[in-house]
N, C-alpha and C positions, 0 to 999 in steps of 0.2 A: 131784132135788138141786140142779140148776142153777137151777130156778125158785125153790126155797126160799132159796138163797144170794142170788139177786138181790133177793128180797123183803127179806131181812135187811139187805143193803147199802142198799137204798132207805130202810128205816126208820131206819138209823143216820144217813144223810145228812139226813133230815128232822129227826131229833133234834138234830143239830148246828146246823141252820138255826134252829130254834126256840130252842135254847139260846143261840146267839150273839145273837139278837135280843132275848132276855129279860135277858141279863146286862149291863145298863147299869151302869157303875161309879160313877155319880153321879146325884143328883137336885138340883133347884134350887128353893129357896124364895125368894119375893119376886117382884118384877116386877109385871105383865108387862114385857117389854123393848120399850116403846113410848115415843115422844117426839112431842110436837106443838110445832113451832117457829113461833112467831108474832113479828111485828115484823121489824125490820131486823137483819141480821147485823152484828157488830162484834167487833174484836179484844179489846175490853175486856168483852165480855159474859161472864158467868159460865157455867161448864160446867153443863149440866142433867143431873144424875146420876139413875140408877135403882139402888137398893140391893138386893143379892141375897146369898143364902147358898148356897154350893156344898157339898154333903154327899157324902162318900164312901159307896158301897154295896159290900158284900162285903169279903172279907179281903185282897184283893190290894193290896200296898203299892207304888204307883208314882205318879210325878208325872203330873198330868193337864194336857195341853196342848190349846189350842184355836186354831183358825183362824177368820178372818172372811171370809165369802163376799162377793161383790159385792152391792150393793144397787141395785135398779132400780125405776123406776116403770112404769106401764102403757104409757108412750110410749117406753120404752127409755132414758130419761135415767138417769145413774148418780150416786149419792150418793158424794162423796169419802170413801174409807176413812180418810184421815188425820184426819177430823173426829170419828171414833169414838175415844174415849179410855177407858183402863182404869186403875184404881188397885187395887193389891193390897198386902197387908202384906209382900210379898217384895221390894218395890222402893219407895224413897222418891219416885222420879220418876214422872211420868205416862207411861204406856205407850201405844203405838199399834201398829196393824198397817200395815206399809208396803205390803203387797200380799196377795193371797189365799193365798200360800204361807207367809207369816209365821206363826209359832206363838208363843203366850204361855202361860207356866205359870200356871194359875189355882188349882191345888191341889198343894201339895208332898207328897212321898211320906210324910212323917212326920205329916201332919195328917189328922184325920178330917173337918174342915170348914174353911171359910174364908169370911169376909165380904168382899165385893167391891163396888166401885162402877164401873158402866159408864155412860158419859155421852156427850153430843154437845157439841162446842165449835163453836157456830154463828158462825164468824168470817169466812165468805166467802159470796158470793151463790150460792145453789143454786136451780135451777129448781123452781117450786112443783109439788108432787105428793106422792104417797104411795109411799115407797120400802120395799121388803121384801128381807130377806136372812136369814142364819142364822149362828150360832156353830156351828162344826163340830169334832168330836173323834172319834177312833176308839174312844173309851171309852163312847159312848152315842149316843142319837139327837140330831139337830140341834136347836138351840134357836132359834126364830124371832125376828127383830127387825123392827120397823116404825118408820120415821121419817116423820112427816107434816110437810111444809114448807108453811106457809100463804102465800098471796100477800101481797106487800107492794109498795107504790108510794110512792116518795119523789120529791117534786116541789119544785123551788126556782125562784124567779123573781127576776130582777134586771134593771133596777130595777123596783120595784113602783109607784113614783110617777112621774108624767110632768109636765114643765114645757115649755110652748111660749111663746116670745116672739113674739106676733103684732103686729109693729110696722110692717109694710110694706103695710098695707091688705089688702083681701080677697084670698083665694087659698089655695093648698094649703101647709100648714106641716108640717114633720116634726120629731119630737123630735131633740135634738142627738145622742143615741146610741141604737142599737137596743136592744131588750129581748131577753133570752134566757131560755128555759125549759130546765131540766135535769131529765131524767127518769131515775130509776134504779129498776128493778123486777126481779122474778124471774118475770115472765110477760108476755104480750103483749096481755092483755085490758084494759089501761088506756085510759081516754079522758080527755083534758084539754080543758076548755072555757075559752076566753079571751074576756073581754068587759070592758066598762067602763061606768060610769055617765056618762062624758063629762068634758069639761073645763069648769071654772068660772074666771072671772076672779078673780085674787087681788091683794090690795093689797101695799104695801111691808112690812106686818107678817105676810105669809103668811096673811092671812085672806081668806075668800071675800067678794068685793065684794057690796054690797047690790044686790038685784035683778039679780044676774048671770044671764044666760041661758046655759045649758049648750051646749057644742059637741060633737056626737057624735064619738067616736074611731073610727078603723078601723085594721085591722092588715094589713100586707103581709108575708107570710112570705118570708124571703130564701133563695132557692135558687140553685143554680149556673146554672140556665137555666129558661126557661118559668115565670117567677114568676106566681103567680095574682094576680088583681085583689084590691084591698083589700076586707075584710069587717069588719063591726062585731062579728062573733063568729067565732072560730077554733075548730074542732073537730079536735083532733089525736088520732090513734088508734094504739095500739101495734102493730096489725097492719101499719101502714105504716112504722113506725120501728124496731121491735124492742124488746128489753128495756131498752136504754139509748139515750138520745138527747139531743142538744143542739140545740135549735131556736131560730133567730134570726129576729126579725121587726121590721120598722119600724113605728113608731106615727105615724099621720098624722091630720090634721084639716083640714077646709075651714072657713075663717073667712070669714063673709059681711059684707055692708054693715051688718047689724044688730048686729054685735059690735064693741064699742069696742076700739081699739088698747090693747094691754097684755100682761101676763103671765097665762097660763092654766095651771091645774094640775088633775090628776086622778089616779085610782088605777086600776090594772089588776087585775081580779079573775080568779082561777084556781080552777076547780072540777074536782075529780078524781072520776071514776067507775071502777068495776071491773065489767066485763061478766062474763057467764057463761063 
């Protein structure tokens, strides 16, 4: 008897487990819940929505609430939860999850289905990577989410043109003001190459003088200490500076006896690479 009773209890327990796993209260049509974010983030960038329909399953009439798990990439970086936004017919305002304990009603008790919009507002810099998480509810299985943040690199240079007044004979001349490169990226794999075609003598009308011989430019990066020597090409790497950097460098040129006194002008070239 004891053995039979134990077997019956075990079978009942197994039936409850199977039943609870099979009795999902909803299904979702649409999706998948995946986003690929390209380009630069901006507060004016439109929300990128995925449209889905949440359908009630079974006879139980109750409102269905969902939480949002944390989203992480393979390196452990976290995607900000407040960038995930929700629109439902139950609220005219855009809804968000403040934290993993927040719950939002996605299906009211009186409705058999509802059409929803789940989106990403890409308004701030997020480290490039693939982030995964889930929508969670006690009414059914978790719903996976994936947000792919593509690398971006934004580089600005000022000034891009250089003028030198070489009026005091041969020697070393510096541009009146240093140049600056500003880098804003969501990764550290960026490489910025700085070079120039050199300086040419220009006349009073800002035109290149006839038979003007170019003067090579070289750049000296301005650091707090141990400034490197001048180079005709600078190669700046994100591994040394991080995801954001403001790099200042002086622009210099040697004017020789073969260069007539006068004003010289040129352009600084910046090339951007993204490594693996």
